[in-house]
C-alpha beads as a LAMMPS data file, in Angstrom:
LAMMPS data file: protein, C-alpha beads

169 atoms
168 bonds

1 atom types
1 bond types

-500.0 500.0 xlo xhi
-500.0 500.0 ylo yhi
-500.0 500.0 zlo zhi

Masses

1 110.0

Atoms # bond

1 1 1 275.331 136.551 372.721
2 1 1 278.427 135.520 374.647
3 1 1 280.863 133.152 372.954
4 1 1 281.410 131.569 376.363
5 1 1 277.990 129.936 376.010
6 1 1 279.212 128.038 372.962
7 1 1 282.052 126.105 374.583
8 1 1 281.849 122.320 374.379
9 1 1 281.604 121.913 378.174
10 1 1 278.856 124.505 378.599
11 1 1 276.914 123.088 375.663
12 1 1 277.074 119.611 377.234
13 1 1 276.018 120.952 380.637
14 1 1 273.086 122.917 379.211
15 1 1 271.894 119.934 377.158
16 1 1 272.111 117.763 380.278
17 1 1 270.151 120.273 382.383
18 1 1 267.502 120.514 379.704
19 1 1 267.245 116.715 379.493
20 1 1 266.752 116.271 383.254
21 1 1 264.264 119.124 383.512
22 1 1 266.232 121.953 385.099
23 1 1 265.138 125.156 383.420
24 1 1 267.713 127.848 382.758
25 1 1 267.018 131.356 381.567
26 1 1 269.617 133.602 380.003
27 1 1 269.367 137.115 381.415
28 1 1 271.508 140.034 382.496
29 1 1 272.336 139.849 386.199
30 1 1 273.763 142.527 388.440
31 1 1 276.997 142.184 390.389
32 1 1 275.339 141.142 393.665
33 1 1 274.819 137.458 392.847
34 1 1 276.537 134.956 395.144
35 1 1 278.320 133.339 392.190
36 1 1 279.272 135.517 389.212
37 1 1 276.728 135.216 386.422
38 1 1 274.343 132.864 388.244
39 1 1 271.199 133.209 390.311
40 1 1 268.425 130.832 391.282
41 1 1 264.731 131.469 391.042
42 1 1 261.545 129.496 391.364
43 1 1 262.293 126.175 389.644
44 1 1 264.961 127.768 387.462
45 1 1 268.486 129.037 387.139
46 1 1 269.326 132.452 385.674
47 1 1 272.565 132.658 383.709
48 1 1 274.451 135.729 382.554
49 1 1 277.091 134.244 380.265
50 1 1 278.994 137.544 380.089
51 1 1 279.520 137.475 383.868
52 1 1 279.843 133.702 384.367
53 1 1 283.337 133.195 385.773
54 1 1 283.414 129.429 386.346
55 1 1 281.213 127.303 384.038
56 1 1 281.346 124.404 386.520
57 1 1 279.291 126.533 388.899
58 1 1 276.346 125.765 386.591
59 1 1 276.382 122.182 387.877
60 1 1 276.701 123.198 391.512
61 1 1 273.764 125.598 391.292
62 1 1 271.738 123.021 389.359
63 1 1 272.546 120.641 392.209
64 1 1 270.851 123.007 394.633
65 1 1 267.683 122.917 392.568
66 1 1 267.906 119.139 392.147
67 1 1 268.318 118.187 395.817
68 1 1 265.691 120.593 397.131
69 1 1 262.192 119.140 397.517
70 1 1 259.664 120.215 394.903
71 1 1 257.609 122.485 397.141
72 1 1 260.659 124.359 398.422
73 1 1 262.160 124.487 394.916
74 1 1 259.154 126.531 393.767
75 1 1 259.868 129.083 396.504
76 1 1 263.574 129.570 395.789
77 1 1 264.676 133.110 395.205
78 1 1 268.329 133.896 395.800
79 1 1 267.397 137.518 396.455
80 1 1 265.630 136.397 399.627
81 1 1 267.956 135.420 402.443
82 1 1 265.844 133.662 405.007
83 1 1 268.801 131.745 406.398
84 1 1 266.977 128.424 406.154
85 1 1 267.904 127.439 402.607
86 1 1 269.941 125.595 401.697
87 1 1 270.379 123.515 404.804
88 1 1 273.863 122.118 405.497
89 1 1 272.622 118.725 404.325
90 1 1 271.324 120.212 401.076
91 1 1 274.607 122.043 400.533
92 1 1 276.756 118.914 400.819
93 1 1 274.193 116.988 398.755
94 1 1 274.389 119.647 396.010
95 1 1 278.177 119.328 396.036
96 1 1 277.973 115.552 395.697
97 1 1 275.199 115.823 393.088
98 1 1 277.481 118.042 390.997
99 1 1 280.165 115.347 391.226
100 1 1 277.701 112.753 389.920
101 1 1 276.736 115.124 387.101
102 1 1 280.319 115.801 386.044
103 1 1 281.022 112.049 386.165
104 1 1 277.932 111.425 384.012
105 1 1 279.152 114.066 381.546
106 1 1 282.744 112.755 381.579
107 1 1 284.116 116.086 382.752
108 1 1 287.225 116.511 384.864
109 1 1 286.443 117.117 388.564
110 1 1 288.325 120.431 388.378
111 1 1 285.579 121.701 386.038
112 1 1 283.304 122.012 389.071
113 1 1 285.846 121.965 391.890
114 1 1 287.983 124.859 390.684
115 1 1 290.701 126.379 392.907
116 1 1 288.669 129.518 393.701
117 1 1 285.642 127.626 394.995
118 1 1 284.500 125.662 398.003
119 1 1 286.308 127.856 400.536
120 1 1 289.689 126.509 399.425
121 1 1 288.597 122.875 399.803
122 1 1 288.285 121.926 396.125
123 1 1 291.236 119.518 396.207
124 1 1 289.838 117.929 399.362
125 1 1 286.487 117.285 397.635
126 1 1 288.212 115.931 394.523
127 1 1 290.393 113.620 396.613
128 1 1 287.473 112.306 398.657
129 1 1 285.084 111.822 395.754
130 1 1 287.603 110.232 393.384
131 1 1 288.479 107.812 396.191
132 1 1 284.793 106.899 396.618
133 1 1 284.454 108.706 399.957
134 1 1 281.075 110.196 399.120
135 1 1 280.337 112.695 401.848
136 1 1 276.643 113.502 401.472
137 1 1 275.590 110.156 400.039
138 1 1 273.232 109.369 402.956
139 1 1 271.262 112.518 402.066
140 1 1 271.084 111.614 398.373
141 1 1 269.984 108.105 399.293
142 1 1 267.394 109.368 401.776
143 1 1 266.032 111.698 399.063
144 1 1 265.717 108.777 396.640
145 1 1 268.301 110.137 394.215
146 1 1 271.166 107.648 394.589
147 1 1 272.141 104.355 396.196
148 1 1 275.080 103.318 398.322
149 1 1 276.991 100.188 397.328
150 1 1 275.091 98.077 399.874
151 1 1 271.646 99.327 398.850
152 1 1 272.467 99.017 395.153
153 1 1 273.648 95.416 395.613
154 1 1 270.464 94.519 397.501
155 1 1 268.284 96.088 394.805
156 1 1 270.305 94.908 391.815
157 1 1 270.916 98.496 390.688
158 1 1 273.972 100.663 390.075
159 1 1 275.472 102.573 392.976
160 1 1 276.606 106.163 393.212
161 1 1 277.971 108.043 391.270
162 1 1 275.209 106.677 389.027
163 1 1 272.028 108.501 389.973
164 1 1 268.687 106.706 390.242
165 1 1 267.034 109.985 389.333
166 1 1 268.365 113.511 389.016
167 1 1 265.615 115.619 390.603
168 1 1 264.110 115.210 394.056
169 1 1 260.323 114.944 394.259

Bonds

1 1 1 2
2 1 2 3
3 1 3 4
4 1 4 5
5 1 5 6
6 1 6 7
7 1 7 8
8 1 8 9
9 1 9 10
10 1 10 11
11 1 11 12
12 1 12 13
13 1 13 14
14 1 14 15
15 1 15 16
16 1 16 17
17 1 17 18
18 1 18 19
19 1 19 20
20 1 20 21
21 1 21 22
22 1 22 23
23 1 23 24
24 1 24 25
25 1 25 26
26 1 26 27
27 1 27 28
28 1 28 29
29 1 29 30
30 1 30 31
31 1 31 32
32 1 32 33
33 1 33 34
34 1 34 35
35 1 35 36
36 1 36 37
37 1 37 38
38 1 38 39
39 1 39 40
40 1 40 41
41 1 41 42
42 1 42 43
43 1 43 44
44 1 44 45
45 1 45 46
46 1 46 47
47 1 47 48
48 1 48 49
49 1 49 50
50 1 50 51
51 1 51 52
52 1 52 53
53 1 53 54
54 1 54 55
55 1 55 56
56 1 56 57
57 1 57 58
58 1 58 59
59 1 59 60
60 1 60 61
61 1 61 62
62 1 62 63
63 1 63 64
64 1 64 65
65 1 65 66
66 1 66 67
67 1 67 68
68 1 68 69
69 1 69 70
70 1 70 71
71 1 71 72
72 1 72 73
73 1 73 74
74 1 74 75
75 1 75 76
76 1 76 77
77 1 77 78
78 1 78 79
79 1 79 80
80 1 80 81
81 1 81 82
82 1 82 83
83 1 83 84
84 1 84 85
85 1 85 86
86 1 86 87
87 1 87 88
88 1 88 89
89 1 89 90
90 1 90 91
91 1 91 92
92 1 92 93
93 1 93 94
94 1 94 95
95 1 95 96
96 1 96 97
97 1 97 98
98 1 98 99
99 1 99 100
100 1 100 101
101 1 101 102
102 1 102 103
103 1 103 104
104 1 104 105
105 1 105 106
106 1 106 107
107 1 107 108
108 1 108 109
109 1 109 110
110 1 110 111
111 1 111 112
112 1 112 113
113 1 113 114
114 1 114 115
115 1 115 116
116 1 116 117
117 1 117 118
118 1 118 119
119 1 119 120
120 1 120 121
121 1 121 122
122 1 122 123
123 1 123 124
124 1 124 125
125 1 125 126
126 1 126 127
127 1 127 128
128 1 128 129
129 1 129 130
130 1 130 131
131 1 131 132
132 1 132 133
133 1 133 134
134 1 134 135
135 1 135 136
136 1 136 137
137 1 137 138
138 1 138 139
139 1 139 140
140 1 140 141
141 1 141 142
142 1 142 143
143 1 143 144
144 1 144 145
145 1 145 146
146 1 146 147
147 1 147 148
148 1 148 149
149 1 149 150
150 1 150 151
151 1 151 152
152 1 152 153
153 1 153 154
154 1 154 155
155 1 155 156
156 1 156 157
157 1 157 158
158 1 158 159
159 1 159 160
160 1 160 161
161 1 161 162
162 1 162 163
163 1 163 164
164 1 164 165
165 1 165 166
166 1 166 167
167 1 167 168
168 1 168 169
């Protein structure tokens, strides 16, 4: 078993994923995965800890599962490239979801938004999100996962980055 799996951050992430109902399965993956050491399947995430390059990618990939509707989530297979999943809205929502998750776990934004990710825009995402410019929040709100400041005030609930629920129905 990889010692990488036993780091404090990964342990916290895996416990969080387990708690919110995102299944992960440890298995050997080949080199063709989009992100090193990670692949998505029907309602689950496959992790190869020996190949996992950036542990924060666990939260981003979990975000994809979380923001995808239940029916579509059951049909996910990263080996199939139908070009329709994820949509652009789901992609930005997964990015913002991962920010909410790292905030919930008290992790530094650079854990997810590492310099080699997000097509060179990691600092841009960190700057926007830490300044409460939550690109993608309308999608999360529409999906029933989070609330904007205005909606939260009207409902007497906490606003994003607090999530109302972690998994889309």
